N, C-alpha and C positions, 0 to 999 in steps of 0.2 A: 686735058692728058694729063696724067697722074705722074707725080714725081716718085722717086724713089720712097721719101717719107711718106708721102700719103701712102705707099701700097705697104707700108709696114705696118701689122697689125698691135706690138707691142713695142714697148719705150728701150731703146738701145742705150746703153751707157759705157764710157771708154772704163778698159780693163787692160788689165797688164798678166796675161793668165796662161798658164801653159796648160795644153790639154792632149790627151794620149789619145790616137785614133789608130786602129789597127784595121788592116784588111790583108785578108789572103795569108794569115800568119806573120805579117810583116807589122812591126810597131814603130810608129812614126809620132813625133811630141810637135805639135802644132802650137804655135803662139796665139793667141786671140787677143785682138784690141778690141771688139766689143763684143758685148754681150745682152741676150735678151730672153725670155723665158722661150722663145722659139728659135733662138738659135746663135750661132756668133761667127765672126769674120775672121779668118786666119790670116795673116801677113806674113810677108819674107818666105814664102813658101811655093812651090810649085805646084800649081793645082792639079787635083785630080778631074778626071770627067764628071760634067754635069751628069746627073742620075745616079752616081757609084755613092753606094752605102758603107759606111765604116762603123765599127764599134768604138763608141768615146767613153772616156773616162776623165774626172778632172776633179779638184777640189776648190771648196768655195775658202774665198776669204772671207774673215780673218779665223771662221772655225774650224776649216779645214776637212767639212763637210763633205763626203765623196758622193759623187755624181756621176750613174751609169747609167748611158742611153743607146740607142743607136742613131744613125745620122746621116741626112742625105745632102750630097753636094747640088747647090742650088744657083749659085754664079760660079764663074771661074775666071780670074784674070789673069793680067800678065805675070804677076808675084803675089795672087791671095785668091782666096775662095771664100764663099760663104756657105755656110752649112744651116740644115734646117734639124731641129731635135725632133726624132721620133721617140716613141712610147716614154716620153720622160712620165716618171713617176708623180703622184700629186704631192708626194711629200719634197720631191726633188725641185718642184716646180715652185713651191712656198718657199723654199730656201734661197733660190734664182732671183721670185720677187723681193725676197726680204735684202737682198743684197742689193738690188736695183735702186729700192726705195732708199737704201742710206748712201748709195754713191750720189744720188740723185739730191739727195739733202743734203749731203756736204758740199755737192758744186753749189748749189741756189745759195748757201750759207757765205761760199767764197765770193760769191759777184758783188 
């Protein structure tokens, strides 16, 4: 039986990042606690139903480069939800990969 970590295809790193999510003309600011090139996990939020699609926009530290794509809710828990990125551009994917590499490198140096 596979665990959650074995199911994930991409490395996830902890972040403290605000992501703008819009749905049906409503704008929500979600706090992401982890990030991968495949998606993010929003904490401290009332989850939307699994399968819901939202428009996402956020800035990557430290450059402030803006990422915009669609997202689909793939997990929903009591006060959190996982979102999968859909339609991520190659440029944005590289930017997220660079951030993940940087966070992972700093974490391994701290050990």
